[in-house]
C-alpha positions as CSV (number, residue, x, y, z in Angstrom):
1,M,9.3,-3.4,-1.5
2,N,6.3,-1.3,0.3
3,M,6.1,1.7,-1.8
4,A,4.0,3.5,0.9
5,Q,7.4,3.5,2.9
6,H,9.1,5.5,-0.4
7,S,-7.0,15.5,0.1
8,L,-28.5,43.0,11.9
9,S,-30.4,42.9,13.1
10,V,-31.8,46.5,12.9
11,L,-34.2,48.1,14.8
12,D,-36.8,50.7,13.7
13,I,-36.2,50.8,10.3
14,P,-38.2,53.4,8.1
15,T,-40.7,52.2,5.6
16,K,-39.2,53.7,2.9
17,A,-35.9,52.2,4.0
18,L,-37.9,48.8,4.7
19,Q,-39.1,48.4,0.8
20,S,-35.9,49.6,-0.6
21,Q,-34.1,46.4,1.2
22,T,-37.0,44.1,0.3
23,K,-36.7,45.0,-3.4
24,A,-33.4,44.7,-3.2
25,S,-33.6,40.9,-1.4
26,L,-36.1,40.4,-4.1
27,A,-33.6,41.6,-6.8
28,L,-31.0,39.4,-5.3
29,A,-32.9,36.1,-5.0
30,V,-33.7,36.3,-8.8
31,L,-30.4,36.9,-10.0
32,L,-29.3,34.1,-7.2
33,L,-32.0,31.6,-9.7
34,I,-30.6,32.9,-12.5
35,S,-27.2,32.2,-11.8
36,V,-27.9,28.3,-10.3
37,S,-30.1,28.3,-13.7
38,C,-27.5,29.6,-15.9
39,S,-25.0,26.9,-14.4
40,Q,-26.4,23.9,-14.8
41,D,-24.7,21.0,-16.5
42,P,-25.1,21.0,-19.6
43,N,-26.9,17.7,-20.7
44,I,-24.8,15.3,-23.2
45,Y,-26.8,12.6,-25.3
46,A,-25.8,9.4,-26.3
47,S,-25.0,8.1,-30.2
48,Y,-25.2,4.6,-29.5
49,E,-26.1,1.8,-27.0
50,T,-24.8,-1.6,-26.8
51,P,-27.4,-4.6,-26.0
52,P,-27.6,-5.6,-22.1
53,V,-25.1,-7.6,-20.9
54,I,-26.4,-11.5,-20.3
55,T,-26.5,-11.2,-16.2
56,A,-29.2,-9.5,-14.3
57,E,-28.8,-6.5,-11.8
58,D,-25.1,-5.2,-11.2
59,A,-23.1,-7.1,-13.7
60,A,-22.0,-4.5,-16.8
61,D,-18.6,-2.6,-15.3
62,D,-15.6,-1.6,-17.2
63,P,-14.8,-0.9,-21.3
64,A,-11.6,-0.2,-23.0
65,I,-11.3,0.9,-26.7
66,V,-8.9,-0.4,-28.9
67,I,-8.0,1.8,-31.7
68,N,-7.7,0.9,-35.8
69,F,-5.4,2.9,-36.8
70,D,-5.6,1.7,-40.3
71,N,-9.9,2.1,-40.5
72,P,-10.8,4.0,-37.4
73,T,-14.4,3.2,-38.0
74,D,-13.2,-0.3,-37.5
75,S,-12.1,0.2,-34.4
76,L,-13.4,-1.9,-31.5
77,I,-14.7,-1.8,-27.7
78,F,-14.3,-4.0,-25.2
79,G,-17.3,-4.2,-22.1
80,T,-17.1,-6.7,-18.8
81,D,-19.5,-8.4,-17.4
82,K,-17.9,-8.6,-14.1
83,K,-20.4,-11.8,-13.5
84,S,-19.6,-13.8,-16.5
85,G,-16.9,-12.7,-19.5
86,V,-16.4,-9.7,-22.1
87,Y,-18.1,-8.7,-24.8
88,L,-16.6,-7.1,-27.9
89,Y,-18.7,-4.2,-29.9
90,D,-18.1,-1.7,-32.6
91,L,-18.6,1.6,-32.5
92,E,-22.5,1.8,-33.1
93,G,-22.5,-0.6,-29.6
94,N,-23.2,-3.8,-32.0
95,E,-21.7,-6.9,-29.9
96,L,-19.8,-9.0,-32.0
97,S,-18.4,-11.8,-29.6
98,Y,-18.8,-12.7,-26.1
99,A,-16.5,-14.9,-23.9
100,P,-17.5,-16.6,-21.1
101,L,-14.2,-15.7,-19.4
102,G,-15.6,-15.3,-15.5
103,N,-15.9,-12.9,-13.4
104,I,-14.0,-10.2,-15.0
105,N,-14.1,-6.9,-13.2
106,N,-12.0,-4.6,-15.0
107,I,-10.0,-3.9,-18.3
108,D,-7.5,-1.8,-20.1
109,V,-5.8,-1.5,-23.4
110,R,-2.3,-0.3,-24.7
111,Q,-1.3,-0.3,-28.3
112,L,2.0,-0.2,-29.5
113,N,4.5,-1.3,-32.2
114,D,1.6,-3.1,-34.3
115,Q,0.5,-4.9,-30.7
116,V,-2.6,-4.7,-28.6
117,F,-1.6,-5.4,-25.0
118,V,-5.0,-6.1,-23.3
119,T,-5.1,-6.8,-19.1
120,A,-8.1,-7.3,-17.0
121,T,-8.9,-8.5,-13.4
122,N,-10.5,-12.1,-13.2
123,R,-12.2,-12.3,-9.7
124,S,-13.0,-16.2,-10.3
125,I,-9.5,-17.0,-9.6
126,Q,-8.2,-13.9,-8.3
127,A,-5.8,-13.1,-10.8
128,I,-4.7,-10.8,-13.7
129,E,-5.1,-11.9,-17.4
130,Y,-3.1,-10.6,-19.6
131,W,-2.8,-11.1,-24.0
132,I,-0.7,-9.5,-26.3
133,F,-2.3,-9.6,-30.1
134,N,-0.7,-9.0,-33.9
135,Q,-2.8,-5.6,-34.3
136,D,-3.5,-6.6,-37.8
137,D,-5.1,-10.0,-36.6
138,F,-6.9,-8.4,-33.6
139,F,-9.2,-5.9,-36.2
140,N,-9.6,-9.2,-38.9
141,T,-13.2,-9.4,-38.9
142,S,-13.1,-13.5,-39.4
143,N,-11.4,-13.4,-35.7
144,H,-14.0,-11.0,-33.5
145,A,-16.2,-14.2,-32.9
146,D,-13.1,-15.6,-30.7
147,I,-10.8,-12.7,-30.2
148,F,-9.1,-14.0,-27.3
149,S,-8.2,-17.2,-29.1
150,T,-6.2,-15.3,-31.6
151,A,-3.6,-13.7,-28.7
152,I,-0.4,-14.6,-29.8
153,R,1.0,-14.8,-26.1
154,S,-1.9,-14.5,-23.1
155,S,-0.5,-15.3,-19.2
156,T,-2.8,-15.6,-15.4
157,I,-0.6,-14.1,-13.3
158,P,-1.8,-14.8,-9.6
159,S,-2.3,-12.0,-6.9
160,A,-2.3,-12.2,-3.2
161,I,-4.9,-9.5,-2.6
162,N,-8.6,-10.0,-3.1
163,I,-8.4,-8.1,-6.9
164,Y,-11.1,-5.6,-8.1
165,G,-10.1,-2.8,-10.7
166,I,-6.9,-2.1,-13.0
167,C,-5.5,0.0,-14.8
168,M,-2.6,-0.5,-17.8
169,G,0.3,2.0,-18.3
170,L,3.4,2.2,-20.1
171,I,6.6,3.3,-18.1
172,N,9.8,3.2,-20.1
173,S,7.5,1.3,-22.8
174,V,7.2,-1.5,-20.7
175,P,3.6,-2.6,-20.0
176,V,2.9,-2.3,-16.9
177,A,-0.5,-2.5,-14.5
178,F,-2.1,-1.1,-11.4
179,V,-4.8,-3.6,-9.4
180,T,-6.4,-2.6,-6.6
181,E,-8.1,-4.7,-3.7
182,D,-11.5,-4.9,-2.6
183,M,-12.7,-4.2,0.6
184,G,-9.0,-3.2,1.0
185,P,-6.5,-0.2,0.5
186,S,-3.9,-2.3,-1.3
187,V,-2.7,-1.6,-5.1
188,E,-0.2,-3.8,-6.3
189,L,2.1,-2.6,-9.3
190,W,3.1,-5.4,-12.0
191,T,5.5,-5.3,-15.0
192,L,3.3,-7.4,-17.1
193,D,5.6,-9.3,-19.5
194,N,7.7,-10.7,-16.9
195,A,5.2,-11.2,-14.4
196,A,6.7,-9.4,-11.6
197,L,5.0,-7.6,-8.4
198,V,7.3,-4.1,-8.3
199,G,5.5,-3.4,-4.9
200,T,2.4,-2.4,-3.1
201,F,1.4,0.9,-1.5
202,D,-1.8,1.7,0.3
203,N,-4.4,3.9,-1.1
204,G,-6.0,4.9,1.8
205,G,-9.4,2.8,1.6
206,E,-10.8,1.0,-1.0
207,S,-10.1,2.0,-4.4
208,E,-11.3,0.9,-8.0
209,G,-11.4,3.4,-10.8
210,C,-7.7,4.2,-12.1
211,V,-6.2,5.3,-15.3
212,F,-2.1,5.9,-15.6
213,D,-0.9,8.6,-18.1
214,D,1.8,7.4,-19.6
215,E,3.0,10.7,-21.2
216,N,3.1,12.9,-17.9
217,Q,3.9,9.5,-15.4
218,V,1.0,10.3,-13.1
219,L,-1.6,7.7,-11.8
220,F,-4.9,8.8,-11.4
221,I,-6.7,6.7,-8.8
222,S,-10.2,7.0,-7.3
223,E,-10.5,6.0,-3.5
224,E,-14.5,5.5,-2.8
225,E,-16.6,4.3,0.5
226,T,-15.6,5.8,3.3
227,N,-13.1,9.0,1.6
228,G,-14.3,9.8,-1.8
229,V,-11.5,11.2,-3.0
230,L,-9.6,11.3,-6.2
231,K,-5.8,10.9,-6.1
232,A,-3.2,11.8,-8.1
233,Y,0.2,9.9,-7.7
234,D,3.2,11.6,-9.4
235,L,5.5,8.5,-10.4
236,S,8.2,10.9,-11.8
237,Q,9.3,12.2,-8.5
238,D,10.8,10.6,-5.5
239,L,8.9,8.5,-3.8
240,P,5.9,9.2,-5.0
241,F,3.3,7.0,-2.9
242,E,4.1,8.3,0.1
243,S,1.8,12.0,-0.4
244,P,-0.5,11.2,-3.4
245,F,-2.1,14.9,-4.1
246,I,-5.5,15.4,-3.4
247,V,-7.7,16.3,-6.6
248,D,-10.8,16.2,-5.6
249,S,-13.7,14.9,-3.0
250,R,-16.9,14.5,-1.6
251,E,-16.1,17.9,0.2
252,G,-16.0,19.5,-3.3
253,N,-17.0,18.1,-6.9
254,I,-18.0,14.4,-6.5
255,G,-21.0,13.1,-5.5
256,G,-21.2,9.6,-3.6
257,D,-18.5,7.3,-4.5
258,P,-16.1,8.4,-7.5
259,E,-15.6,5.6,-9.5
260,G,-14.4,5.5,-13.5
261,V,-11.4,7.1,-14.6
262,A,-9.9,7.7,-18.0
263,L,-7.9,10.2,-20.1
264,Y,-9.0,13.0,-23.1
265,K,-5.5,13.7,-24.3
266,T,-5.5,17.3,-26.7
267,S,-1.8,16.6,-27.2
268,A,1.2,14.9,-25.5
269,T,1.2,16.1,-22.4
270,E,-2.2,18.2,-22.1
271,G,-5.8,17.5,-21.8
272,Y,-9.0,16.5,-19.5
273,V,-9.0,13.9,-16.8
274,V,-12.7,12.3,-17.0
275,L,-14.3,11.1,-13.7
276,S,-17.4,9.0,-13.2
277,S,-19.2,10.8,-10.3
278,Q,-21.4,8.0,-9.2
279,G,-23.4,9.5,-6.2
280,D,-24.8,12.6,-8.6
281,N,-25.2,10.8,-12.0
282,K,-22.3,13.5,-13.7
283,Y,-19.2,13.4,-15.3
284,N,-16.7,15.6,-13.7
285,L,-13.5,17.0,-16.0
286,Y,-10.3,18.1,-14.6
287,D,-7.0,19.8,-16.1
288,R,-4.8,17.1,-17.3
289,N,-1.9,18.8,-15.7
290,A,-1.4,19.7,-11.9
291,P,-3.1,21.2,-9.7
292,Y,-5.7,19.2,-11.7
293,A,-8.4,22.0,-11.6
294,F,-12.0,21.1,-11.7
295,I,-13.0,22.7,-15.1
296,T,-17.0,21.3,-15.0
297,S,-19.7,18.5,-15.1
298,F,-21.9,16.7,-17.6
299,Q,-24.6,14.4,-17.6
300,I,-25.4,12.0,-20.0
301,A,-29.2,12.3,-20.2
302,D,-32.2,10.4,-22.3
303,Q,-33.5,11.6,-25.2
304,D,-37.1,12.6,-26.1
305,G,-38.6,9.2,-28.0
306,G,-34.9,7.7,-28.1
307,L,-32.0,6.4,-26.1
308,D,-31.7,6.9,-22.4
309,G,-28.9,8.1,-20.8
310,T,-26.5,6.9,-17.9
311,S,-26.7,6.9,-14.4
312,D,-24.7,5.5,-11.1
313,T,-21.7,5.0,-13.9
314,D,-19.0,2.7,-13.3
315,G,-16.7,2.4,-15.3
316,I,-15.6,4.4,-18.4
317,S,-13.3,5.1,-21.6
318,V,-12.4,8.4,-23.7
319,S,-10.1,8.5,-26.4
320,S,-9.7,12.0,-28.5
321,F,-8.6,9.7,-31.6
322,N,-10.2,10.7,-35.0
323,F,-12.7,8.1,-35.6
324,G,-14.5,9.9,-38.4
325,G,-17.8,11.5,-38.8
326,E,-19.5,12.3,-35.5
327,F,-16.5,10.6,-33.3
328,S,-14.2,12.9,-35.4
329,K,-13.0,14.5,-32.0
330,G,-12.7,11.0,-30.1
331,L,-15.4,9.1,-27.5
332,M,-16.7,7.7,-24.5
333,V,-17.9,4.5,-23.4
334,A,-20.3,4.9,-20.0
335,Q,-21.5,1.9,-18.4
336,D,-25.1,2.6,-17.3
337,G,-26.1,1.4,-14.1
338,Y,-30.2,1.6,-15.0
339,N,-30.5,0.7,-18.7
340,Y,-34.0,2.0,-19.2
341,D,-35.9,1.0,-22.8
342,G,-38.9,3.3,-22.4
343,D,-40.2,2.2,-19.1
344,E,-38.7,-1.1,-19.0
345,L,-35.9,-1.6,-17.0
346,K,-33.2,-4.0,-18.5
347,N,-29.5,-5.6,-18.0
348,Q,-27.4,-2.9,-17.7
349,N,-25.4,-2.1,-21.0
350,F,-22.6,0.3,-22.3
351,K,-23.4,4.1,-24.1
352,I,-21.2,6.1,-26.5
353,I,-21.3,9.4,-26.6
354,S,-19.5,11.9,-29.5
355,F,-17.2,13.8,-27.6
356,K,-17.3,16.3,-30.2
357,E,-20.7,17.3,-28.6
358,I,-19.2,17.3,-24.9
359,L,-16.9,19.7,-25.9
360,N,-19.6,21.9,-27.6
361,K,-22.0,21.8,-24.8
362,I,-19.1,22.7,-22.5
363,N,-17.6,25.2,-24.9
364,L,-14.2,23.7,-24.9
365,D,-14.4,23.0,-28.5
């Protein structure tokens, strides 16, 4: 099934009038400067960072947060090295393990009924990787070093497209995955438990970052390269893939390529869509509900004598869960395309940010 078938000149002014006009123009210019200064995007600072990934140049890509509901401070973070494998980190960015699984580009997680579902795109073999873990076993510290071997089920699902990005979702409690195509417009929808291709639709151009809103049944997906738009597909409507809603574009608030997309939930159906605006090193916030109004942007900036900020970000992950302490209102993980330690450029890594600070700085707390 192809779903594509179901963004004064005035002369001779008296001297006094001219002087008055000049003063007015100067006052207007000052007001404009003040306005621009006041509207500057707020700077947010990372709380922690991970060690650099093992591979040089453009390698770190996509994070995913796994919540430990029994002991929230012991929650974990996946991070991909798209040229070699997958890392596992704690909430302070400490590396717990590394699995050399191949060119794992994007990764995503869902948790349901005491199970952890993980899916990823493996570009080494052009396939979708899918693991199911028992939640207690997943968070057992003795398993961290070889986390993927503890899966109660794993499968590799070949794809017919040149796979690229992936995001996971739950539709009627069924785990699904949306898989995007490198250098092409195709997006596949798979049901994961039975490895069935539901269908393919055309997103207009090359796409990577996406997130599925389980509660509202909406797919947010960024189309990069030619068009540079963030789109929303409402699966609760008839023929949702024929006419996506254009949330934003380069003609609006997106600089360069729109990349990673994530959700911050303030209730079951409300909250914010977070987008990595890669070309201007910003993160855009939009209302989670249609018409998905743009709210504001922020930057993750360098700290004087501390952690560097983020730039050229690919993947992001966000959670509003109360992890305790500085993460009591959730956290954000962002890939850093240019990871500096002082003046030294190191391999890419991931930054971990308190969402409480984000909400405070943008006055949404």
